[in-house]
N, CA, C and O of each residue as an XYZ file, in Angstrom:
940
protein
N       2.149    -38.646      8.260
C       3.352    -39.602      8.660
C       2.630    -40.780      9.338
O       1.635    -40.669     10.053
N       3.337    -42.056      8.983
C       2.601    -43.246      9.410
C       3.324    -43.930     10.080
O       4.417    -44.051      9.527
N       3.238    -44.590     11.272
C       3.691    -45.814     11.606
C       3.601    -47.086     11.141
O       2.420    -47.406     11.011
N       4.455    -48.046     10.802
C       4.334    -49.349     10.407
C       5.332    -50.197     11.630
O       6.468    -49.813     11.909
N       4.700    -51.346     12.243
C       5.163    -52.187     12.881
C       4.826    -53.424     12.556
O       3.662    -53.662     12.234
N       5.756    -54.384     12.586
C       5.381    -55.896     12.572
C       4.315    -56.305     11.095
O       3.179    -56.776     11.148
N       4.963    -56.015     10.069
C       4.577    -56.643      8.873
C       5.591    -56.241      7.773
O       6.376    -55.293      7.795
N       5.397    -57.192      6.784
C       5.897    -56.893      5.438
C       5.627    -55.875      4.656
O       4.419    -55.738      4.465
N       6.437    -54.956      4.028
C       5.855    -54.152      3.186
C       6.401    -54.340      1.444
O       7.550    -54.510      1.035
N       5.222    -54.246      0.725
C       5.860    -54.893     -0.642
C       4.862    -53.909     -1.716
O       4.048    -53.114     -1.246
N       5.006    -54.044     -2.827
C       4.409    -53.530     -3.695
C       3.609    -54.632     -4.386
O       4.156    -55.707     -4.633
N       2.348    -54.406     -4.703
C       1.504    -55.598     -5.342
C       0.630    -54.552     -6.192
O       0.212    -53.504     -5.698
N       0.391    -54.950     -7.548
C      -0.257    -54.342     -8.643
C      -0.176    -53.058     -8.410
O      -1.202    -52.388     -8.299
N       1.120    -52.487     -8.294
C       1.570    -51.158     -8.236
C       1.106    -50.441     -6.956
O       1.281    -49.239     -6.756
N       0.625    -51.111     -6.287
C       0.172    -50.159     -4.686
C       1.376    -50.850     -3.625
O       1.807    -52.002     -3.598
N       1.717    -49.687     -2.796
C       2.359    -49.773     -1.846
C       1.124    -50.646     -0.346
O       0.119    -50.131      0.145
N       1.656    -51.844     -0.054
C       0.967    -52.583      0.616
C       1.599    -52.881      2.209
O       2.830    -52.859      2.215
N       1.136    -53.082      3.193
C       1.531    -53.532      4.282
C       0.954    -55.049      4.318
O      -0.182    -55.051      3.843
N       1.370    -56.332      4.726
C       0.872    -57.452      4.678
C       1.276    -57.867      5.946
O       2.434    -57.870      6.363
N       0.115    -58.273      6.636
C       0.101    -59.161      7.553
C       0.865    -60.694      7.509
O       0.121    -61.660      7.343
N       1.733    -60.838      7.595
C       1.917    -62.432      7.426
C       1.530    -63.624      8.268
O       1.706    -64.823      8.051
N       0.945    -62.981      9.309
C      -0.049    -63.955     10.232
C      -1.337    -64.258      9.767
O      -1.659    -65.394      9.420
N      -2.301    -63.008      9.742
C      -3.293    -63.423      9.240
C      -3.456    -63.326      7.568
O      -4.474    -63.776      7.042
N      -2.541    -62.799      6.883
C      -2.615    -62.615      5.612
C      -3.347    -61.319      4.857
O      -3.613    -61.190      3.662
N      -3.589    -60.373      6.010
C      -4.492    -58.981      5.454
C      -3.658    -58.277      4.939
O      -2.580    -58.334      5.530
N      -3.684    -57.441      3.840
C      -3.151    -56.224      3.595
C      -3.960    -54.845      3.839
O      -5.177    -54.710      3.971
N      -3.100    -54.008      3.859
C      -3.564    -52.478      4.362
C      -2.810    -51.841      3.052
O      -1.673    -52.242      2.803
N      -3.404    -50.885      2.236
C      -2.607    -50.139      1.496
C      -2.461    -48.616      1.900
O      -3.367    -48.012      2.474
N      -1.235    -48.034      1.552
C      -0.854    -46.946      1.947
C      -0.530    -46.171      0.719
O       0.171    -46.527     -0.228
N      -1.206    -44.970      0.914
C      -1.355    -43.818     -0.267
C      -0.094    -43.402     -0.399
O      -0.054    -42.175     -0.306
N       1.275    -44.032     -0.630
C       2.255    -43.480     -0.575
C       2.591    -42.020     -0.837
O       3.282    -41.156     -0.298
N       1.880    -42.112     -1.791
C       2.171    -40.689     -2.939
C       1.933    -39.349     -1.806
O       2.804    -38.536     -1.496
N       0.808    -39.372     -1.405
C       0.432    -38.965     -0.393
C       0.583    -38.791      1.115
O      -0.294    -38.292      1.820
N       1.667    -39.202      1.525
C       2.045    -39.373      2.582
C       3.890    -38.990      2.738
O       4.808    -39.395      2.024
N       3.938    -38.071      3.951
C       5.235    -37.399      3.750
C       6.596    -38.430      4.132
O       7.721    -38.576      3.654
N       5.964    -38.933      5.059
C       6.859    -40.037      5.594
C       6.354    -41.294      6.195
O       5.234    -41.409      6.693
N       7.362    -42.349      6.111
C       6.620    -43.571      6.938
C       7.590    -44.101      7.696
O       8.472    -44.655      7.040
N       7.726    -44.115      8.916
C       8.303    -44.914      9.677
C       8.180    -46.048     10.374
O       7.185    -46.424     10.994
N       9.183    -46.570     10.264
C       9.559    -48.390     10.006
C       9.940    -48.792     11.663
O      11.041    -48.457     12.101
N       9.155    -49.378     12.363
C       9.480    -49.545     13.815
C      10.091    -51.516     13.656
O       9.955    -52.271     12.693
N      10.618    -51.731     14.758
C      10.853    -53.537     15.128
C       9.848    -54.232     14.246
O       8.707    -53.793     14.107
N      10.274    -55.289     13.670
C       9.376    -56.351     13.343
C       8.988    -55.932     11.703
O       8.102    -56.670     11.272
N       9.313    -55.233     11.025
C       8.905    -54.518      9.941
C      10.220    -54.942      8.688
O      11.420    -54.706      8.831
N       9.667    -55.509      7.673
C      10.281    -55.595      6.474
C      10.062    -55.129      5.418
O       8.858    -55.071      5.172
N      11.037    -54.567      4.268
C      10.255    -53.857      3.275
C      11.151    -54.079      1.952
O      12.379    -54.129      2.029
N      10.547    -54.191      0.896
C      11.166    -55.005     -0.049
C      11.917    -54.106     -1.189
O      11.321    -53.031     -1.244
N      12.471    -54.124     -1.666
C      13.419    -53.251     -2.973
C      12.344    -52.700     -3.751
O      12.500    -51.526     -4.087
N      11.347    -53.246     -4.095
C      10.249    -52.754     -4.802
C       9.507    -51.508     -4.386
O       9.126    -50.489     -4.963
N       9.443    -52.058     -2.980
C       8.569    -50.875     -2.086
C       9.507    -49.680     -1.864
O       8.987    -48.570     -1.967
N      10.899    -49.752     -1.556
C      12.015    -48.657     -1.235
C      11.716    -47.678     -2.380
O      11.491    -46.474     -2.257
N      11.753    -48.457     -3.615
C      11.651    -47.771     -5.215
C      10.579    -46.970     -5.291
O      10.732    -45.859     -5.798
N       9.352    -47.353     -4.827
C       8.402    -46.918     -4.924
C       8.156    -45.663     -3.999
O       7.591    -44.660     -4.436
N       8.538    -45.753     -2.896
C       8.763    -44.772     -1.950
C       9.756    -43.470     -2.772
O       9.292    -42.365     -3.054
N      10.914    -43.821     -3.003
C      11.694    -42.898     -3.396
C      11.390    -42.145     -4.630
O      11.855    -41.016     -4.786
N      10.690    -42.667     -5.454
C      10.240    -42.427     -6.732
C       9.069    -41.343     -6.427
O       9.060    -40.254     -7.002
N       8.075    -41.724     -5.474
C       7.131    -40.547     -5.075
C       7.129    -39.563     -3.960
O       6.296    -38.780     -3.505
N       8.581    -39.940     -3.633
C       9.163    -38.373     -2.471
C       8.853    -38.670     -1.037
O       9.000    -37.900     -0.087
N       8.292    -40.207     -1.012
C       8.091    -40.147      0.613
C       9.189    -40.952      1.428
O       9.696    -42.026      1.103
N       9.428    -40.237      2.490
C      10.850    -40.375      3.138
C      10.477    -42.104      4.188
O       9.476    -42.559      4.741
N      11.632    -42.485      4.041
C      11.231    -43.692      4.991
C      12.616    -43.733      6.083
O      13.826    -43.748      5.860
N      11.944    -43.741      7.138
C      12.811    -43.446      8.423
C      12.691    -45.191      8.940
O      11.590    -45.717      9.102
N      13.653    -45.741      9.098
C      14.178    -46.872     10.195
C      14.007    -46.385     11.871
O      15.017    -45.970     12.439
N      12.847    -46.448     12.541
C      13.228    -46.385     14.208
C      13.071    -47.366     15.104
O      12.734    -48.522     14.849
N      13.301    -46.931     16.100
C      13.148    -47.975     17.530
C      11.374    -47.973     17.656
O      10.562    -47.329     16.991
N      11.138    -49.009     18.839
C       9.727    -48.830     19.193
C       9.131    -47.493     19.323
O       9.928    -46.855     20.010
N       8.262    -46.842     19.053
C       7.640    -45.937     19.261
C       8.486    -44.426     18.921
O       8.428    -43.272     19.344
N       9.082    -44.987     18.166
C      10.179    -43.460     17.171
C      11.049    -43.113     18.110
O      11.716    -42.104     17.880
N      11.299    -43.939     19.559
C      12.705    -43.379     20.755
C      13.708    -43.716     19.944
O      14.735    -43.222     20.409
N      13.975    -44.436     18.755
C      15.323    -44.058     18.281
C      15.180    -43.897     16.904
O      14.045    -43.957     16.431
N      16.301    -43.669     16.062
C      16.563    -43.301     14.724
C      17.746    -44.023     14.346
O      18.863    -43.803     14.814
N      17.469    -44.882     13.492
C      18.663    -45.341     12.869
C      19.057    -45.480     11.727
O      20.231    -45.835     11.617
N      18.379    -45.296     10.656
C      18.691    -44.709      9.471
C      17.329    -44.042      8.731
O      16.177    -44.026      9.166
N      17.812    -43.538      7.559
C      16.780    -42.834      6.730
C      16.913    -42.922      5.335
O      18.111    -42.853      5.060
N      16.392    -43.014      4.584
C      16.016    -43.049      3.284
C      15.547    -41.656      2.432
O      14.483    -41.057      2.590
N      16.721    -41.281      1.412
C      16.775    -40.469      1.016
C      16.409    -39.080      1.883
O      15.386    -38.396      1.932
N      17.790    -38.971      2.585
C      17.800    -37.824      3.388
C      17.274    -36.462      3.285
O      17.666    -36.017      2.206
N      16.572    -35.597      3.902
C      15.921    -34.465      3.592
C      14.990    -34.569      2.632
O      15.079    -33.683      1.782
N      13.884    -35.566      2.432
C      12.988    -35.351      1.374
C      13.540    -35.241      0.215
O      14.734    -35.434     -0.012
N      12.408    -34.812     -0.861
C      12.287    -34.564     -2.352
C      12.623    -33.284     -2.825
O      13.011    -33.010     -3.960
N      12.378    -32.219     -1.508
C      12.549    -31.165     -1.942
C      13.770    -29.987     -0.978
O      14.071    -29.938      0.214
N      14.180    -29.227     -2.106
C      15.435    -28.621     -1.324
C      15.085    -26.913     -1.008
O      15.892    -26.061     -0.635
N      13.753    -26.758     -1.263
C      13.855    -24.805     -0.690
C      13.817    -25.091      1.056
O      14.392    -24.273      1.773
N      13.250    -26.054      1.560
C      13.430    -25.522      3.096
C      14.833    -25.633      3.688
O      15.273    -24.956      4.617
N      15.566    -26.737      2.906
C      17.114    -26.908      3.086
C      17.753    -25.549      3.000
O      18.574    -25.190      3.844
N      17.446    -24.909      2.149
C      18.139    -23.747      1.613
C      17.712    -22.829      2.535
O      18.495    -21.992      2.985
N      16.341    -22.895      2.937
C      15.989    -21.681      3.650
C      16.415    -21.772      5.029
O      16.609    -20.717      5.634
N      16.645    -23.234      5.801
C      17.209    -23.128      7.003
C      18.909    -22.833      6.753
O      19.561    -22.309      7.656
N      19.324    -23.083      5.907
C      21.013    -22.836      5.772
C      21.105    -21.223      5.618
O      22.017    -20.598      6.159
N      20.086    -20.586      4.835
C      20.003    -19.499      4.849
C      19.998    -18.486      6.059
O      20.558    -17.397      6.183
N      19.095    -19.276      7.004
C      18.956    -18.305      8.320
C      20.081    -18.714      9.096
O      20.677    -17.844      9.733
N      20.478    -19.931      9.147
C      21.842    -20.143     10.012
C      23.045    -19.403      9.822
O      23.820    -18.897     10.633
N      23.035    -19.456      8.366
C      24.592    -18.480      7.748
C      24.595    -16.984      8.107
O      25.642    -16.360      8.275
N      22.983    -16.268      8.251
C      23.243    -14.736      8.056
C      23.063    -14.849      9.836
O      22.197    -15.452     10.471
N      24.208    -14.041     10.329
C      24.020    -13.722     11.782
C      23.237    -13.062     12.569
O      23.123    -13.020     13.794
N      22.623    -12.463     11.561
C      21.138    -11.350     12.257
C      20.161    -12.071     12.137
O      19.244    -11.919     12.944
N      20.045    -13.147     11.024
C      18.515    -14.118     11.019
C      18.968    -15.184     11.879
O      18.030    -15.967     12.027
N      19.759    -15.474     12.368
C      20.310    -16.537     13.098
C      19.849    -16.271     14.401
O      19.342    -17.128     15.125
N      20.068    -14.757     14.790
C      20.012    -14.328     16.203
C      18.391    -14.063     16.480
O      17.816    -14.080     17.568
N      17.878    -13.833     15.266
C      16.269    -13.712     15.463
C      15.984    -15.140     15.605
O      15.595    -15.370     16.750
N      16.026    -16.060     14.957
C      15.943    -17.600     15.583
C      16.077    -17.865     16.716
O      15.183    -18.489     17.287
N      17.036    -17.542     17.278
C      17.599    -17.767     18.655
C      16.752    -16.947     19.868
O      16.526    -17.342     21.011
N      16.452    -15.965     19.379
C      15.536    -15.182     20.093
C      14.280    -15.513     20.031
O      13.573    -15.182     20.983
N      13.671    -16.255     18.888
C      12.151    -16.737     18.878
C      12.489    -17.922     19.898
O      11.805    -17.906     20.921
N      13.419    -18.932     19.790
C      13.253    -19.920     20.176
C      13.347    -19.757     21.855
O      12.557    -20.445     22.501
N      14.382    -18.778     22.674
C      14.273    -18.388     23.749
C      12.746    -17.880     23.954
O      12.198    -18.312     24.969
N      12.269    -17.336     23.428
C      10.907    -16.603     23.587
C       9.735    -18.065     23.947
O       9.032    -18.065     24.958
N       9.721    -19.260     22.881
C       9.032    -20.109     23.179
C       9.424    -21.119     24.101
O       8.576    -21.985     24.316
N      10.615    -21.217     24.752
C      11.266    -22.084     25.500
C      10.735    -21.393     27.062
O      10.064    -22.031     27.873
N      11.198    -19.969     27.261
C      10.843    -19.310     28.614
C       9.434    -18.647     28.728
O       8.984    -18.101     29.736
N       8.862    -18.780     27.612
C       7.358    -17.881     27.831
C       7.693    -16.308     27.734
O       6.843    -15.460     28.005
N       8.828    -16.030     27.378
C       9.059    -14.159     27.736
C       9.935    -13.979     26.582
O      10.361    -14.903     25.890
N      10.233    -12.466     26.376
C      11.035    -12.389     25.197
C      12.408    -12.105     25.529
O      12.632    -11.233     26.368
N      13.386    -12.747     24.961
C      15.055    -12.722     25.281
C      14.990    -11.100     25.581
O      14.248    -10.226     25.133
N      16.223    -11.060     26.651
C      16.854     -9.805     26.908
C      17.345     -9.067     25.409
O      17.745     -9.723     24.447
N      17.238     -7.752     25.432
C      17.610     -7.125     24.356
C      19.098     -6.803     23.985
O      19.635     -6.584     25.070
N      19.860     -6.691     23.175
C      21.109     -6.355     22.731
C      22.234     -7.615     23.280
O      23.362     -7.381     23.712
N      21.715     -8.749     23.163
C      22.363     -9.997     23.469
C      23.019    -10.924     22.408
O      22.152    -11.449     21.709
N      24.121    -11.239     22.116
C      24.635    -12.025     20.949
C      24.074    -13.217     21.211
O      23.326    -13.338     22.181
N      24.333    -14.169     20.456
C      23.788    -15.633     20.808
C      24.594    -16.360     21.333
O      24.073    -17.432     21.640
N      25.840    -16.275     21.640
C      26.649    -16.999     23.088
C      26.120    -16.168     24.334
O      26.066    -16.807     25.384
N      25.774    -15.005     24.371
C      25.371    -14.518     25.507
C      24.151    -15.178     25.900
O      24.050    -15.622     27.044
N      23.004    -15.311     24.873
C      21.571    -16.070     25.140
C      21.826    -17.226     25.457
O      20.965    -17.788     26.135
N      22.813    -17.841     25.174
C      23.127    -19.513     25.418
C      23.454    -19.687     27.115
O      22.929    -20.406     27.965
N      24.497    -18.752     27.181
C      24.761    -18.542     28.680
C      23.349    -18.422     29.444
O      22.990    -19.424     30.062
N      22.526    -17.306     29.458
C      21.424    -16.944     30.226
C      20.698    -18.446     30.207
O      20.504    -18.940     31.317
N      20.298    -19.182     29.086
C      19.909    -20.406     28.908
C      20.325    -21.368     29.886
O      19.571    -21.873     30.718
N      21.629    -21.621     29.752
C      22.435    -22.601     30.342
C      22.381    -22.394     31.955
O      22.500    -23.390     32.668
N      22.178    -20.937     32.610
C      21.915    -20.705     33.933
C      20.607    -21.074     34.446
O      20.448    -21.535     35.576
N      19.605    -20.855     33.555
C      18.261    -21.243     33.749
C      18.049    -23.041     33.544
O      17.260    -23.731     34.189
N      18.810    -23.427     32.675
C      18.624    -24.694     33.080
C      18.929    -25.554     34.289
O      18.319    -26.547     34.685
N      20.049    -24.937     34.815
C      20.942    -25.674     35.844
C      19.828    -25.352     36.704
O      19.356    -26.327     37.290
N      19.191    -24.034     36.970
C      18.295    -23.948     38.231
C      16.883    -24.607     37.885
O      16.015    -24.560     38.756
N      16.649    -25.120     36.862
C      15.624    -26.000     36.732
C      15.672    -27.346     37.220
O      14.715    -27.802     37.847
N      16.694    -28.020     36.992
C      17.122    -28.963     37.552
C      17.307    -29.347     38.890
O      17.162    -30.425     39.466
N      17.683    -28.150     39.285
C      17.976    -27.949     40.969
C      16.153    -27.932     41.693
O      15.799    -28.511     42.720
N      15.326    -27.136     40.818
C      14.084    -27.194     41.097
C      13.275    -28.540     41.240
O      12.464    -28.889     42.098
N      13.706    -29.113     40.242
C      12.979    -30.748     39.746
C      13.721    -31.773     41.058
O      13.093    -32.653     41.647
N      15.106    -31.434     41.315
C      15.385    -32.159     42.120
C      14.847    -32.070     43.602
O      14.756    -32.979     44.427
N      14.549    -30.879     43.710
C      13.772    -30.802     45.283
C      12.081    -31.362     45.035
O      11.450    -31.958     45.909
N      11.678    -31.113     44.019
C      10.532    -31.440     43.898
C      10.445    -33.053     44.039
O       9.538    -33.621     44.648
N      11.254    -33.547     43.550
C      10.880    -35.022     43.414
C      12.030    -35.932     44.085
O      12.420    -37.051     43.751
N      12.513    -34.960     45.306
C      13.613    -35.455     46.400
C      14.405    -36.275     45.584
O      14.331    -37.448     45.950
N      15.045    -36.122     44.738
C      16.218    -36.796     43.881
C      17.752    -35.967     44.569
O      17.696    -34.744     44.696
N      18.615    -36.456     44.839
C      19.773    -35.789     45.125
C      20.478    -35.525     43.829
O      20.575    -36.321     42.895
N      20.886    -34.487     43.880
C      21.247    -33.658     42.527
C      22.897    -33.296     42.723
O      23.205    -32.602     43.692
N      23.712    -33.662     42.007
C      25.171    -33.323     42.015
C      25.512    -32.546     40.527
O      26.656    -32.249     40.183
N      24.630    -32.352     39.944
C      24.954    -31.811     38.368
C      24.725    -32.907     36.915
O      24.606    -34.131     36.866
N      24.727    -32.141     36.117
C      24.347    -32.877     35.084
C      25.724    -33.609     34.702
O      26.598    -32.917     34.178
N      25.931    -34.780     34.903
C      27.312    -35.472     34.861
C      27.039    -36.532     34.120
O      26.214    -37.346     34.535
N      27.752    -36.735     32.754
C      27.711    -38.053     32.345
C      28.726    -38.332     31.261
O      29.256    -37.392     30.668
N      29.078    -39.854     30.921
C      29.827    -40.024     29.954
C      29.439    -40.773     28.762
O      29.161    -41.970     28.835
N      29.397    -39.926     27.346
C      28.601    -41.046     26.607
C      29.184    -42.291     26.372
O      28.425    -43.242     26.186
N      30.672    -42.503     26.340
C      31.112    -43.741     26.375
C      30.655    -44.545     27.345
O      30.521    -45.685     26.899
N      30.415    -44.475     28.254
C      30.268    -45.092     29.580
C      29.133    -44.801     30.175
O      29.265    -44.488     31.358
N      27.788    -44.796     29.651
C      26.206    -44.166     30.165
C      26.230    -44.737     31.657
O      25.779    -44.048     32.572
N      26.637    -45.709     31.835
C      26.272    -46.553     33.310
C      27.278    -45.934     34.197
O      27.126    -46.096     35.407
N      28.097    -45.374     33.846
C      29.358    -44.928     35.067
C      28.432    -43.378     35.629
O      29.070    -42.651     36.390
N      27.105    -42.966     35.279
C      26.539    -42.009     36.168
C      25.662    -42.415     36.914
O      25.071    -43.485     36.769
N      25.418    -41.357     38.074
C      24.143    -41.776     38.824
C      23.171    -41.940     38.212
O      23.122    -41.670     37.012
N      21.923    -42.536     39.039
C      20.673    -43.159     38.715
C      20.105    -42.045     38.197
O      19.481    -42.308     37.169
N      20.070    -40.661     38.571
C      19.149    -39.706     37.929
C      19.725    -39.193     36.268
O      18.967    -38.998     35.318
N      21.157    -39.055     36.236
C      21.598    -38.845     35.226
C      21.740    -39.904     34.247
O      22.146    -39.549     33.140
N      21.505    -41.055     34.418
C      21.252    -42.058     33.374
C      19.625    -42.116     33.064
O      19.200    -42.526     31.984
N      18.807    -41.681     34.080
C      17.354    -41.260     33.643
C      17.070    -40.353     32.681
O      16.170    -40.529     31.859
N      17.984    -39.097     32.726
C      17.972    -38.011     32.038
C      18.381    -38.500     30.788
O      17.742    -38.251     29.766
N      19.354    -39.147     30.796
C      20.415    -39.679     29.312
C      19.214    -40.190     28.760
O      18.817    -39.518     27.808
N      18.394    -41.325     29.103
C      17.759    -42.147     28.335
C      16.430    -41.595     27.815
O      15.991    -41.944     26.720
N      15.599    -40.465     28.854
C      14.809    -39.864     28.214
C      15.028    -38.797     27.111
O      14.208    -38.674     26.201
N      16.117    -38.041     27.196
C      16.331    -37.446     26.163
C      16.787    -37.871     24.889
O      16.536    -37.157     23.919
N      17.586    -39.203     24.708
C      17.788    -40.067     24.067
C      16.533    -40.105     23.430
O      16.570    -39.531     22.342
N      15.225    -40.669     23.777
C      14.179    -41.133     23.405
C      13.632    -39.795     22.516
O      13.363    -39.792     21.314
N      13.557    -38.774     23.366
C      13.146    -37.315     22.480
C      13.912    -36.939     21.634
O      13.393    -36.247     20.758
N      15.325    -37.190     21.521
C      15.915    -37.046     20.423
C      15.685    -37.716     19.049
O      15.885    -37.178     17.960
N      15.147    -39.217     19.304
C      14.785    -39.599     18.174
C      13.755    -39.416     17.212
O      13.608    -39.491     15.993
N      12.954    -39.089     18.457
C      11.354    -38.985     17.828
C      11.557    -37.411     17.198
O      11.008    -37.280     16.103
N      12.128    -36.415     17.615
C      12.723    -35.015     17.366
C      13.172    -35.109     16.061
O      12.706    -34.380     15.186
N      14.269    -36.160     15.779
C      14.933    -36.217     14.526
C      13.875    -36.753     13.475
O      13.772    -36.199     12.380
N      13.151    -37.759     13.797
C      12.333    -37.877     12.673
C      11.481    -37.163     12.310
O      10.958    -37.375     11.216
N      11.057    -36.050     13.144
C      10.057    -35.276     12.565
C      10.695    -34.161     11.941
O      10.081    -33.550     11.066
N      11.815    -33.826     12.268
C      12.914    -32.718     11.433
C      13.132    -33.464      9.877
O      13.030    -32.693      8.923
N      13.335    -34.478      9.663
C      13.282    -35.244      8.526
C      12.520    -35.252      7.718
O      12.744    -35.044      6.525
N      11.329    -35.526      8.290
C       9.919    -35.592      7.813
C       9.516    -34.205      7.081
O       9.090    -34.008      5.943
N       9.736    -33.522      7.894
C       9.205    -31.898      7.700
C      10.442    -31.123      6.293
O      10.142    -30.150      5.602
N      11.631    -31.811      6.215
C      12.406    -31.572      5.125
C      13.381    -30.935      5.320
O      13.976    -30.383      4.394
N      13.873    -30.845      6.906
C      14.789    -29.892      7.179
C      16.299    -31.113      7.320
O      16.364    -32.322      7.098
N      17.275    -30.177      7.752
C      18.300    -30.720      8.291
C      18.792    -30.830      9.812
O      18.923    -29.856     10.553
N      19.042    -32.151     10.166
C      19.263    -32.404     11.722
C      20.387    -31.379     12.100
O      20.199    -30.516     12.957
N      21.668    -31.533     11.355
C      23.005    -31.045     11.271
C      23.085    -29.202     11.522
O      23.984    -28.578     12.088
N      21.809    -28.657     10.880
C      21.745    -27.086     10.534
C      21.104    -26.544     11.729
O      19.968    -26.075     11.651
N      21.951    -26.584     13.172
C      21.175    -25.666     14.206
C      21.615    -24.093     14.042
O      22.251    -23.479     13.186
N      20.955    -23.727     15.309
C      20.954    -22.350     15.664
C      21.464    -21.617     16.851
O      22.008    -20.513     16.853
N      21.207    -22.399     17.867
C      21.744    -21.923     19.277
C      22.601    -23.421     19.399
O      23.634    -23.233     20.040
N      22.478    -24.580     19.041
C      23.323    -25.206     18.897
C      24.382    -25.442     17.326
O      23.697    -25.248     16.323
N      25.638    -25.754     17.058
C      26.105    -25.807     15.993
C      27.392    -26.602     16.028
O      28.022    -26.761     17.073
N      27.720    -27.035     15.011
C      28.775    -28.032     14.698
C      28.786    -29.266     14.847
O      29.799    -29.908     14.570
N      27.577    -29.901     15.350
C      27.133    -31.201     15.672
C      26.016    -31.911     14.598
O      25.117    -31.287     14.035
N      26.299    -33.411     14.445
C      25.442    -34.026     13.185
C      24.004    -33.614     13.703
O      23.063    -33.484     12.921
N      23.897    -33.430     14.971
C      22.114    -33.215     15.434
C      22.067    -32.170     16.277
O      21.462    -32.240     17.346
N      22.891    -30.783     15.756
C      22.324    -29.669     16.263
C      21.119    -29.243     16.483
O      20.627    -28.865     17.546
N      20.468    -29.342     15.037
C      19.149    -28.749     15.104
C      18.102    -29.254     15.847
O      17.123    -28.584     16.174
N      18.353    -30.919     16.243
C      17.506    -31.998     16.790
C      17.557    -31.355     18.416
O      16.607    -31.243     19.191
N      19.047    -30.967     18.650
C      19.305    -30.362     20.338
C      18.269    -28.638     20.247
O      17.817    -27.913     21.134
N      18.249    -28.572     19.072
C      17.431    -26.998     19.275
C      15.972    -27.130     19.428
O      15.281    -26.245     19.933
N      15.588    -28.069     19.056
C      14.201    -28.466     18.902
C      13.626    -29.028     20.089
O      12.533    -28.779     20.596
N      14.730    -30.007     20.545
C      13.932    -30.729     21.876
C      14.102    -30.211     22.552
O      13.305    -30.369     23.477
N      15.298    -29.061     22.809
C      15.345    -28.253     24.142
C      13.774    -27.363     24.148
O      13.238    -26.962     25.181
N      13.377    -27.231     23.159
C      12.048    -26.337     23.327
C      10.752    -26.979     24.497
O       9.837    -26.372     25.054
N      11.099    -28.243     24.546
C      10.181    -28.762     25.349
C      10.259    -29.908     26.382
O       9.383    -30.330     27.138
N      11.832    -30.387     26.175
C      12.270    -31.195     27.000
C      11.957    -31.316     28.638
O      11.744    -32.373     29.232
N      11.983    -29.847     29.283
C      12.113    -29.480     30.646
C      10.473    -29.579     30.793
O      10.072    -29.397     31.943
N       9.472    -29.840     29.799
C       7.898    -30.000     30.162
C       7.532    -31.418     29.897
O       6.425    -31.892     30.151
N       8.516    -32.057     29.378
C       8.339    -33.313     29.300
C       8.854    -34.574     29.744
O       8.321    -35.359     30.528
N      10.083    -34.689     29.081
C      10.797    -35.867     29.457
C      11.749    -35.670     30.635
O      12.032    -36.597     31.395
N      12.216    -34.479     30.757
C      13.095    -34.540     32.030
C      12.358    -34.553     33.299
O      12.843    -35.068     34.306
N      11.111    -33.958     33.278
C      10.198    -34.123     34.708
C       9.980    -35.791     34.856
O      10.155    -36.329     35.949
N       9.659    -36.415     33.889
C       9.431    -37.995     33.571
C      10.760    -38.855     34.109
O      10.637    -39.894     34.757
N      12.330    -38.142     33.666
C      13.092    -38.802     34.076
C      13.310    -38.733     35.835
O      13.407    -39.773     36.485
N      13.355    -37.690     36.325
C      13.478    -37.255     37.829
C      12.199    -38.412     38.628
O      12.458    -39.175     39.559
N      10.922    -38.265     37.999
C       9.722    -39.346     38.510
C      10.330    -40.228     38.616
O      10.549    -40.489     39.799
N      10.937    -41.165     37.646
C      11.434    -42.355     37.642
C      12.670    -42.370     38.811
O      12.631    -42.925     39.910
N      13.538    -41.752     38.345
C      14.732    -41.443     39.270
C      14.442    -41.518     40.744
O      15.314    -42.016     41.455
N      13.070    -40.986     41.421
C      13.081    -41.191     42.819
C      12.322    -42.319     42.830
O      11.399    -42.044     43.597
N      12.172    -43.394     42.443
C      11.767    -44.580     42.443
C      12.741    -45.503     42.569
O      12.560    -46.710     42.725
N      14.093    -44.767     42.481
C      15.205    -45.736     42.432
C      15.411    -46.997     41.914
O      15.824    -47.969     42.547
N      14.995    -46.944     40.282
C      14.967    -48.287     39.433
C      16.300    -49.288     39.524
O      17.412    -48.865     39.842
N      16.066    -50.434     39.254
C      17.160    -51.012     38.882
C      17.657    -50.942     37.401
O      18.825    -50.695     37.100
N      16.722    -51.169     36.570
C      16.972    -50.815     35.018
C      16.489    -49.089     34.447
O      15.668    -48.948     33.541
N      17.041    -48.098     35.030
C      16.526    -46.711     34.551
C      16.485    -46.662     32.973
O      15.943    -45.609     32.640
N      16.812    -47.318     32.023
C      16.878    -47.213     30.871
C      15.434    -47.509     30.437
O      14.605    -46.744     29.944
N      15.335    -48.939     30.774
C      13.899    -49.552     30.576
C      12.761    -48.603     31.309
O      11.752    -48.230     30.710
N      13.032    -48.283     32.586
C      11.797    -47.571     33.280
C      11.586    -46.314     32.696
O      10.448    -45.869     32.852
N      12.462    -45.549     31.999
C      12.343    -44.378     31.629
C      11.429    -44.696     29.822
O      10.617    -43.963     29.259
N      11.775    -45.516     29.541
C      11.125    -45.835     27.932
C       9.525    -46.070     28.301
O       8.616    -45.555     27.650
N       9.393    -46.648     29.074
C       7.854    -47.146     29.489
C       7.308    -46.144     30.128
O       6.083    -46.168     30.012
N       7.727    -45.224     30.789
C       6.906    -44.334     31.256
C       5.471    -43.765     30.535
O       4.790    -42.911     31.104
């Protein structure tokens, strides 16, 4: 996986190159041996370069700065279908899906999931623990907490802590989706989450968000920033 920013990507003498338009310097990228290339703001790419990437099976992903947003993807799912088929098999078989959810529970909470519980029951247990974690973080950072409340259509309608959490998780979702696509899986085929375009993204992001971006959101919110979104992104 390679990040490219502030340059022009083209094909020169059959090679995939990044050209620094200020200094005229060139950097060759062994496109055939790279799983994916993430194109950050300030990057331009030629039709010939896109064609070469597609021919060699290298995934192109247009992202925000540092990958915190994902805007578009070339050749979704990569050049292979085996991982997509395996993911679909696990999601469609109820017993296999439950095994995956139980493993996710174990990874997230560092303990074995309770026996004889369905996916819905495990989701309920997870939800209760998440609410408790929010309360503990609020006490730790001395932030007023009235629950996770936000309106996707009116992001600024929420209080500061909810704006910070939304901004932080949005960054994590962008990076997670890029990683999932680079690995050859489908963001929409989830296990604990289902029925949404980013179900698997939510599954994977949930494994780490309370160890990473959510505490960062509470830390920022404790300072009562005037621009929560900006402050969270630069933490």
